[in-house]
C-alpha positions, 0 to 999 in steps of 0.5 A: 692326180691319183684317180683320173683312170677311175673317173674315166671308168665311171663315165663309161659305166654311166654311158652304158647305163643310159644305153641299157635304159632304152632296152629296158623300157622296151622290155617293160612294155613287152613283159608287163608289170612284173618285169617292171618291178624286177628291173626297178629292184636291180636298178636300185641295187646298182645305184646303191653300190655305185653311190657307195663306190663313189663315196668311198673314192671321194673320201679317199681322194679327200684324205690323201690329196688335200687335207686341211689345205695340205697334202697327206705326207706318208713319210711323217708318222702320226701324232698318236692321238686323235686330238692334235692339241694333246701333243705328240705321244708314241703310236700304239701299234696293236699286233695279232697274228694267225698261224697257218702252217709250221714246216721244215724244222731243221735241227742241223741249221737250227731254223724253221719255216712259218706261214702266217697272217700278220696284222697291225692296228694303229691310229692316224688322226689325219685319216679320220673321216665321217660317213653315214653309210660306210663302216670303213674304206679299203685302200689299194696297195699303191695308195701310200700311207704311213705304216710302222717299219716292223721287221722280224729280228730272227728272220733269215729269209722271207717273202710276201705272197702276191699270187694272183694279187698282193695279199695285203689288206689296208682298211681305215675305219669310219670316225676313228682313224683306226687303221688295220694292216694285214699281210700274208707272208712266209718266213724262215726264222732261226731257232736256237735249239737245246738238244740235251734231251734229244730225242725227248726234247721240247724246243722253244722257238721265237718270233720277234718283231720290233721297229727298225728305226723308231724307238719306244718314244715313237712306236710302242707295240702291244698285244691284242687283248682278245686272241693275240695269236690264232691257230688254224685248225689242223696245224698240228698235222702239218708238223712231220716230227713235232707237236705244237704243244703251246703258244705264248706271248711275251715282251722282248723290248731291247736296249741298244746303243741307238736307243730303247726299242719296243719289241713283241715275241711269240713263243712256240713250244714244239714237242718232238715226236718220240715214237719214230725214235723209239721204233727206229733207234731204241728198240734195235739198239736194245736188241743188239745189246741182248744179242751180244749176251748170247755169247755168254751161253756159247762154249768157250771153245767156240772162238770163231762164233763168239768173236764174230758175234761180238764184232758184228754187233759192235760194228752195227751199233757204231753204224747206227750211232753214225747215222744218228749223229749225221742228222744233228749239229756238232754240239759241245754237250752230251745229248740223251741219245749219246748217253744211250748209244754210249752205254749200249756200245759199252755193254757190247764191248764189255761182252767182247772183253768178257770173252777175252777174259774167259779165254785167258781163264781157260788157258790158266785152267788148262795150265793148272790141270796140267800141273795137277796131272804132273803132280799126280804122275810124280806121286804115282812114281814115288809110290812105285819107288817106295813099293820096290824098296827092301822089305827088311828096311820096312820091317826094321823100321816098323819093329823099332817103333813102339806099339800104339797104346790100346784104346780105352773104353770110357763109359758113356754118361747119358745126360738128360736132354734139355727138351726132355721135360718140354711140352709136346707143342714145344717139342714139335716146334723144335723138330720143325726148326731142325728140319728147316735148318737141315733143308737149308744145309742141304740146299747150301750143300747143293749150291756149293757142289754146283759151284765147285763141281759143275762150274769148277773151272774159272772160265765157266764161272766167269760166263755164269756171272756174266749171264747174271751181271750184264742183264741186271746192270742194263735193267738198272741203267734203263730205270735211271735213264727213262726216269731222267729223260722220259718223265719231264717229256711226258709231263708236257701235254701234247694238246694244250688249250689255245 
């Protein structure tokens, strides 16, 4: 029998109550009428709770031990209907859950830990009872009844909490045979992540539960209509690097070789916190690229300074890239952080190559200057040789040449200007137009003189062009990069309405 210890406990309580009545009678004669009323109230409460307890245990004994002349077999599933004559139908299992904490979102192993309360409700016509006083009865964990064989499809590890007693609730409602099963558990679930937009990514993690042995003809899972997923207040603060932006429910009924199985799915939308990566990755790498541009303003002859600056920034950027990739799984596609780091490395490496180009151009400028000086030296020697030649030759040479014709002074004809008969207002406009083109011509001459006189050497021109080209190209890249990756990230709200 299931309840022989409990019956012994009831007998002990009854004997204790009889012994306590003698003391209470003496107290009644000593303290008077008021004390008698207090004791009567306490007695009535104790009697009522005792009767409720006895009624509940009696109902449980009748339901589980003997029912219509036979014992309750917990290995046989219910018919799924309160009327046995209606025939066999699938057991409808209504599911809801209460999320408590989400922690340990691991990008490398692609998993996360979830602490939640899982609830199921179904109908067992064999446990229908009628009581005028009880709304429901609570079964102890050792009192076996039929339960759905629910399992979590993407579970890696899991446990049910039993401190300081098993955190399990099994309740049977009066008159309906409806059963509520609630259990608190912690699971480690797999979450296949798509890291193309990392660290501005939004991950969808699932909780899939289905029956392991019963097909859809035996068990059908449905969501509770009101609040199928409840969320504990402050759950967002429990996530160190993510924000729970949305929670959705879905259906994941699967078809296998053994049949069709009913399945339910909870979708957790996790939005990664970007502020950490902005301060620890993007801002330092941006500064490294800007520091590499300092070499454009150094003199071309400062070889140690420019080489040291370029190599140092390149190695620092490489070390930063290695630290980022160490926290991520080796995937076959390109991530957003890979694009950023790759372009930053390209700009830093380009600054180093620019100095190599400047050094090559400086050597060419030096060779060209040497050739010019050699040419001027040769011309000077030739002119000295010509001056030292015989004067008779030069005189004879010039005397043999015919004298040039005298210049003819042709009379200049004054033609009337096309603006001679113009109005004064139009003449003023023409004067202003001439001044404008004159200033434009002077400005053009200024930049022309600046380019051909101040930056006459090709090496200097390369540095000047690099000072303009590198920042403009990096700004254009930033515009395209942030529009591509940051705009979809900001479109998702951090705080969805649950």
